N, C-alpha and C positions, 0 to 999 in steps of 0.2 A: 942196339933197337928198331923197332921194326912198326909202320906204317901205311894203314891199308888206307887208301883212296881211290873216289873216284872224280876225275880232268871228265870233264866238261867244255870242247871246243865250241865256239861261234862257228858264222862263212869262213870265220876273213883271218880263225887259229887252223882251220879244220889239217890245209895242205902245210901247213908250216911244221918241222923237225922240232917240236917245245921240247919231247922226252928227250931224246939226241942230247939234244944241249944243255936241256939239265943236269946231265946224267957227269956231260963231258966236263961244264962250270962247279959241279960240285961233289961232292965224295959221300956221295951216294949208288947207291944201284939197285937199280927195281925189275920188277917182275912183275909182267901184263897178265891181268885173271881172264881178262872178259874185254872187250873192246866190241865196237858197233859204234866204225865209223862207214859214214856218206859220205859224195860229194859238197855237200851243204852242211852239217853238220855231223855230231858223234863226242861217242862218250869212250871215255876207258876206268875200268879198273885193276889200275896198281897197288900194289907191295912195295914198298922203297924204304933201305934199310944203311943205316947207319948214323951215325950222333946223332942224336937229337939237335943238335943246335945247326946243324948242316942239313940237317932236312928241315924243321923252320925253313934256316934260309934258303934248301929248292922252294920249298914250298908256295914264301915269299914273291920270284922269281916268278915262278909259273900264274903265280893270280895278276901279277907285274905286265904278260905278257899276253893277258887276258882270259885264263882261261882260270876258268871257276872250277874250288879243289873244297872235294866237302868228302866227309869221314865217310866209309865203308867199315859196318858193325854184320857182324858174323866170318860166317867162313864164305869168297867174294867166288871160290867153285860151286856153289849151290845154287844150281837154277831150275 
């Protein structure tokens, strides 16, 4: 299963390697499609691949870390 997601980071999370920790902790792979990360905030569009239950666990964990997660519709490469 693949999920396309937008992660939005607040100033306290933007400098933390949360995506790296997520990939190590859960059986998911990610591909960064687009991103805009500044010193005080940022967002990242990524595609998560893996079993549905594991993706759901990874998303819940990201939200626990203070990252806002929302679905991305359509082709995230378009812009």
